[in-house]
C-alpha positions in Angstrom: 37.3 89.7 158.6 34.3 90.7 160.5 32.8 88.3 163.1 29.1 87.8 163.5 27.8 88.4 166.9 26.5 85.1 168.5 23.3 86.8 169.5 22.6 88.0 166.0 23.2 84.4 164.7 20.9 83.0 167.4 18.1 85.5 166.6 18.4 84.7 162.8 18.1 81.0 163.5 15.2 81.6 165.9 13.4 83.7 163.3 13.9 81.1 160.6 12.7 78.4 163.0 9.5 80.4 163.5 8.7 80.4 159.8 9.5 76.8 159.0 6.4 75.3 160.8 4.2 77.8 158.9 5.5 76.3 155.6 4.7 72.7 156.7 1.3 73.2 158.3 -1.7 71.9 156.3 -3.5 74.8 154.6 -6.9 75.2 156.1 -8.2 76.5 152.8 -7.4 73.2 151.0 -10.5 71.4 149.6 -10.8 67.8 148.9 -11.9 66.9 145.4 -12.9 63.8 143.6 -15.8 61.5 143.0 -16.0 60.3 146.6 -16.3 63.8 148.0 -19.9 65.0 148.7 -20.6 67.9 146.3 -23.1 70.6 147.0 -24.6 70.2 143.5 -24.1 67.6 140.8 -25.5 68.8 137.5 -26.3 66.3 134.8 -27.0 67.5 131.2 -29.4 66.2 128.7 -28.0 63.4 126.5 -28.3 65.6 123.4 -26.2 68.4 125.0 -23.1 69.0 122.9 -19.6 69.5 124.2 -19.7 73.2 123.1 -23.0 73.7 125.0 -21.6 72.2 128.2 -18.5 74.4 127.9 -20.8 77.4 127.3 -22.8 76.5 130.4 -19.5 76.2 132.4 -18.3 79.6 131.1 -21.5 81.6 131.4 -23.6 80.0 134.2 -21.0 78.6 136.6 -18.5 81.2 135.7 -18.4 84.6 133.9 -15.9 86.0 131.4 -13.1 88.2 132.7 -13.8 91.7 131.5 -10.2 92.0 130.2 -10.6 88.9 128.1 -8.3 86.8 130.3 -10.4 83.7 130.8 -13.2 83.1 133.3 -13.8 83.4 137.0 -16.3 81.3 139.1 -19.4 83.0 140.2 -19.4 84.4 143.7 -19.5 81.7 146.3 -18.4 78.9 144.0 -15.3 77.1 145.2 -14.6 74.2 142.9 -16.2 72.8 139.8 -15.2 69.5 138.1 -16.3 67.0 135.6 -17.9 63.8 136.9 -18.4 60.4 135.3 -21.4 60.2 133.1 -24.5 58.4 134.3 -26.9 56.8 131.8 -25.1 58.8 129.0 -25.7 62.1 130.8 -22.5 64.1 131.2 -22.2 65.9 134.5 -20.3 68.4 136.6 -20.0 68.8 140.4 -20.0 72.1 142.2 -18.9 72.9 145.7 -19.5 76.2 147.3 -17.1 78.0 149.6 -18.0 77.5 153.3 -18.8 81.3 153.5 -21.0 81.4 150.4 -24.1 83.3 151.2 -27.6 81.9 150.7 -28.1 84.6 148.0 -25.1 83.5 146.1 -26.2 79.8 146.3 -29.7 80.7 145.2 -28.6 82.9 142.3 -26.4 80.1 140.9 -29.2 77.6 141.3 -31.6 79.9 139.4 -29.1 80.1 136.6 -28.6 76.3 136.5 -32.4 75.6 136.6 -32.9 78.1 133.8 -30.5 76.3 131.4 -32.2 74.3 128.6 -29.4 71.7 128.6 -29.8 70.7 132.3 -31.4 67.3 132.8 -31.4 67.1 136.6 -29.6 68.6 139.6 -28.7 66.5 142.7 -27.8 68.1 146.0 -25.4 67.0 148.7 -24.2 63.7 147.1 -20.9 62.3 146.2 -20.8 61.7 142.4 -19.5 58.1 142.9 -22.8 57.4 144.7 -25.0 58.3 141.7 -26.0 55.1 140.0 -29.2 56.2 138.2 -30.9 59.4 137.2 -34.4 58.0 137.0 -36.9 60.6 138.3 
């Protein structure tokens, strides 16, 4: 029977101990989501917009089809996208950009949103739960 050297054992334990804190540290890339989190953009659609039109908007304006036919990817700079509660019968989505999104990426997405015929209004830097009315 072969004995393990105490120094080898000690080094292995020390090595494992170095990696354990890395597993338990909060991930700096985690993003809060939910209606109470301020979104960069909250997009509300016209009341006559259909479910399919909103899905098409999500897939082709906020995202783009994977060239290999494997779903969709967010446009450059877009971090998270989520549905929000409807306001005055207007369905909506929230959009948050990555912190390193460029002004050009933000502007390009905004142009695509503004060009969509199903968009009713776009609000900036607001938590969806704080939206009570869409009167202009």
